[in-house]
C-alpha positions as CSV (number, residue, x, y, z in Angstrom):
1,M,-17.1,17.0,-0.3
2,T,-15.6,19.6,-2.6
3,D,-16.0,19.5,-6.4
4,L,-13.4,17.5,-8.1
5,P,-10.7,19.4,-10.0
6,T,-11.1,19.4,-13.8
7,N,-7.3,19.4,-14.6
8,I,-6.6,15.8,-13.7
9,T,-6.3,12.9,-16.1
10,A,-6.1,9.2,-15.3
11,V,-2.8,7.6,-16.4
12,A,-3.0,4.4,-18.4
13,H,-0.9,1.5,-17.2
14,Q,1.1,-0.9,-19.5
15,I,0.5,-3.8,-17.2
16,D,-3.1,-5.2,-17.3
17,A,-5.0,-7.4,-14.9
18,E,-4.3,-10.5,-17.0
19,A,-0.5,-9.9,-16.9
20,R,-0.6,-9.6,-13.2
21,R,-2.7,-12.8,-12.9
22,R,-0.1,-14.7,-14.9
23,R,2.7,-13.2,-12.7
24,F,1.1,-14.0,-9.4
25,G,-1.0,-17.1,-10.3
26,H,-4.2,-15.4,-9.2
27,Q,-6.3,-12.3,-9.7
28,G,-6.2,-9.4,-7.2
29,G,-9.2,-8.9,-5.0
30,V,-10.4,-7.7,-1.6
31,V,-11.5,-9.8,1.3
32,W,-13.5,-7.5,3.6
33,L,-13.9,-8.8,7.1
34,T,-16.6,-7.0,9.0
35,G,-18.1,-7.6,12.5
36,L,-18.2,-6.3,16.0
37,S,-15.2,-5.5,18.1
38,G,-14.0,-8.8,19.6
39,S,-15.7,-11.0,16.9
40,G,-12.3,-12.3,15.6
41,K,-11.7,-10.2,12.5
42,S,-8.1,-9.3,13.2
43,T,-7.3,-12.8,14.4
44,I,-8.8,-14.3,11.2
45,G,-7.1,-11.7,9.1
46,V,-3.6,-12.3,10.5
47,A,-4.1,-16.1,10.1
48,L,-5.6,-15.8,6.6
49,E,-2.7,-13.6,5.4
50,A,-0.2,-16.2,6.6
51,Y,-2.1,-19.1,5.1
52,L,-2.4,-17.5,1.7
53,F,1.2,-16.3,1.7
54,D,2.3,-19.9,2.6
55,A,0.3,-21.1,-0.3
56,G,2.3,-18.8,-2.6
57,M,-0.2,-16.1,-3.0
58,N,0.4,-12.3,-2.9
59,A,-1.6,-11.4,0.2
60,V,-1.5,-8.4,2.5
61,L,-3.6,-7.5,5.6
62,L,-4.9,-4.0,6.2
63,D,-6.0,-4.0,9.8
64,G,-8.2,-1.2,11.0
65,D,-6.2,-0.4,14.2
66,N,-2.9,-0.4,12.3
67,L,-4.3,2.0,9.7
68,R,-5.4,4.4,12.4
69,H,-1.8,4.9,13.3
70,G,-1.0,6.3,9.9
71,L,-3.4,6.6,6.9
72,T,-6.4,7.6,9.0
73,S,-4.7,8.9,12.2
74,D,-6.5,12.3,11.7
75,L,-9.9,10.7,12.0
76,G,-12.0,10.0,15.1
77,F,-15.1,7.8,15.5
78,S,-18.0,10.0,14.7
79,P,-20.2,8.7,11.9
80,A,-18.6,11.1,9.4
81,D,-15.1,10.1,10.4
82,R,-15.9,6.4,10.3
83,R,-17.3,6.9,6.7
84,E,-14.1,8.7,5.7
85,N,-12.0,6.1,7.4
86,L,-13.7,3.3,5.4
87,R,-13.7,5.3,2.1
88,R,-9.9,5.7,2.4
89,V,-9.3,2.1,3.3
90,G,-11.6,0.9,0.5
91,E,-9.7,3.0,-2.1
92,V,-6.3,1.8,-0.9
93,A,-7.5,-1.8,-0.8
94,A,-8.8,-1.4,-4.4
95,L,-5.4,0.0,-5.5
96,F,-3.6,-3.0,-4.0
97,A,-6.1,-5.4,-5.6
98,K,-5.5,-3.8,-9.0
99,S,-1.8,-4.4,-8.5
100,G,-2.6,-8.1,-8.2
101,A,-2.6,-8.5,-4.4
102,I,-5.3,-10.3,-2.4
103,V,-6.1,-7.6,0.2
104,I,-7.6,-8.6,3.5
105,T,-9.2,-5.9,5.5
106,A,-10.2,-6.3,9.1
107,L,-12.5,-3.4,10.2
108,I,-15.7,-3.1,12.1
109,S,-17.2,-1.2,9.2
110,P,-20.6,-0.8,10.8
111,Y,-22.5,0.8,8.0
112,A,-23.8,-1.1,5.0
113,E,-23.4,1.9,2.7
114,D,-19.7,2.0,3.4
115,R,-19.2,-1.7,2.6
116,I,-21.1,-1.2,-0.6
117,R,-18.9,1.7,-1.6
118,A,-15.8,-0.5,-0.9
119,R,-17.2,-3.2,-3.1
120,K,-17.7,-0.7,-5.9
121,A,-14.1,0.6,-5.5
122,A,-12.8,-2.9,-5.9
123,N,-14.8,-3.2,-9.2
124,G,-16.6,-6.4,-7.9
125,Q,-13.4,-8.2,-7.0
126,F,-14.7,-8.3,-3.5
127,I,-15.7,-10.9,-0.9
128,E,-17.6,-9.5,2.1
129,V,-17.1,-11.8,5.1
130,Y,-19.4,-11.3,8.1
131,V,-17.4,-12.4,11.2
132,D,-20.4,-13.3,13.3
133,A,-20.2,-13.4,17.1
134,D,-23.1,-12.3,19.4
135,M,-22.6,-9.3,21.7
136,D,-22.4,-11.6,24.8
137,A,-19.4,-13.5,23.2
138,C,-17.7,-10.3,22.2
139,K,-18.1,-8.8,25.7
140,A,-16.8,-11.9,27.3
141,R,-13.7,-11.9,25.1
142,D,-13.2,-8.1,25.2
143,P,-9.5,-8.6,24.4
144,K,-8.8,-4.8,24.5
145,G,-11.1,-4.0,27.5
146,L,-13.1,-1.7,25.2
147,Y,-16.6,-3.0,26.1
148,A,-15.9,-2.5,29.8
149,K,-14.8,1.1,29.1
150,A,-17.8,1.7,26.7
151,M,-20.3,0.4,29.3
152,R,-18.8,2.9,31.8
153,G,-19.3,5.7,29.3
154,E,-15.5,6.2,28.8
155,I,-15.7,5.5,25.0
156,P,-18.3,7.5,23.1
157,E,-19.6,6.2,19.8
158,F,-18.6,2.6,20.5
159,T,-20.1,0.2,18.0
160,G,-22.7,-2.1,19.6
161,V,-23.0,-0.1,22.8
162,S,-23.5,3.5,21.9
163,A,-23.3,3.4,18.1
164,P,-25.0,1.1,15.6
165,Y,-23.8,-1.9,13.7
166,E,-25.7,-2.8,10.6
167,V,-25.4,-6.6,10.2
168,P,-24.8,-7.5,6.6
169,E,-28.0,-8.7,5.0
170,A,-26.4,-10.8,2.3
171,P,-22.7,-11.2,2.8
172,D,-20.7,-13.4,0.4
173,L,-19.6,-15.4,3.4
174,S,-20.5,-15.7,7.1
175,V,-18.3,-17.3,9.7
176,D,-19.5,-17.7,13.3
177,T,-16.5,-17.6,15.7
178,T,-18.6,-18.9,18.6
179,V,-19.1,-22.1,16.6
180,L,-16.0,-22.5,14.4
181,S,-12.3,-22.3,15.4
182,I,-10.1,-19.7,13.8
183,D,-8.5,-22.3,11.7
184,A,-11.8,-23.5,10.4
185,C,-12.8,-19.9,9.6
186,V,-9.6,-19.4,7.7
187,Q,-10.2,-22.6,5.7
188,V,-13.7,-21.4,4.8
189,V,-12.5,-18.0,3.7
190,A,-9.4,-19.3,1.9
191,A,-11.5,-21.7,-0.1
192,S,-13.6,-18.8,-1.4
193,V,-10.5,-16.7,-2.2
194,K,-9.0,-19.6,-4.2
195,T,-12.3,-20.0,-6.2
196,R,-13.1,-16.3,-6.7
197,F,-9.7,-15.0,-7.4
198,A,-8.2,-17.9,-9.4
């Protein structure tokens, strides 16, 4: 990374976090869904966004695949590109959270270091949710046919097959989608959101 320029100055805002909390009825924060491909992150994220929105909360979903069509479309899947992808998403999520939104991210985010950096960017207003599903369940689901391609060697650097996934050692929450329904997972995560970001 290049040295930061010395001719930039942070701009102070007139609207603080408490004013935003009063406006929206809750604090801003980041709900970071992490897990293997096929574990259920996007499905939970979409349902959670709708649930929180219906409850009158300012919620927005940043899905990894969607972001790769724009914000991170210049990045591949090498370890360095994955780190940059997650750095950008973490910073954008933190900006949304500072504006008072509850930001839900659904990304594999395989490296613990990157998840820690995203938590720091959010200044602690962060819930790491491990969407747990074993490899056999993810392969059986394989909604996008990615595991089949990865097993044939058609997708290099595929998490869980040819690239590592570092399971969170102490996530704020863990939901096992081989045991719980999506609705049950949403209820668990939503309860934590309402408590943490009240």
